[in-house]
N, C-alpha and C positions, 0 to 999 in steps of 0.2 A: 459556537464553537464548534471547528473540523474535527473530523476523524483525526486528521493529526497530532493535534494540540489534544486529543482526547487520550491518544495514544500514546504521546509524551507524559503528560498527567503520572498517568498509571504508573508507565515506566520508573519517572520519579517516584512515586510514593513504591514500587514495587522494590523499586533500588535500594532505598533507602532502611528495607526493613532486614535487620540481623540474620532472623530465621531463615528468611526467603537464601540468604548467601552468608553462608557459614567464614568462607574466608575474607568476610568485611572484618576490621580491626586486627587483619592477619598478617602476615608478611605475601604480598601477592605480587608476583611479577607482571610487569608489564604486558608481559604475551598472554600471559590468563584472563585480564581486563580487556584487552582490546578482542581477545577471543568472544568474550561473553558479549561484547558490543557488536562484532560484525555476528554475531548469531540473530540479536535482537532485532537490527537494523534488517537484515535477512528475511526474518521473519513478518517485519512490516511490511517492506515491498511484497513480499507474494500475497497478503493479507491486499494490500492496496492496488496489486497487479488485480485477482481473482475480481475484487469489484469492478474495477474499469471496463474487464472482459466482459463480466454480465451485462454492465449499460453498455457496453456497444454491440452485444448480442440483443439485445431489446430494442433499439437502435435501427441493428438490421430487420427485424421484426415488425418494427412501425412503421418503416418506409418498403416494407416488402419485396427485402433485399436480395436477391438468388446470390446463391454461393459461384454461381457462374460467370459475377460482372469481376469487369478488368480493377485495376488498383485504383488508378484515375477516376472509373466510379463509382468507389466506393471512398474516394477523398472527397468528391463533391457532395457528396452526401454526408458524409461526416464533416464537411464546411457548413452545410444547410444547418442540420442539427446545430452545431455549434456558435453559429450567426444568429437564428431564429428568434425573435423576441417570443415573452412570453407572455 
């Protein structure tokens, strides 16, 4: 199970708990639900970006990538990393 699938399951469980969201079962506007969902999505995206950044930094460290490399050189290293066979 991927991290994204785990997050979705946690969200589904959390969302269904009326104690967590007192507005459940009341007259809620679409905008309130929309704001809630946008917040949850933004939190998930921020977490995934953070994980990706850490993974990229580890790749750069593993390949001894200096910070002065060009974008093309970095791209080549990332392509090599992503296509290598384990």
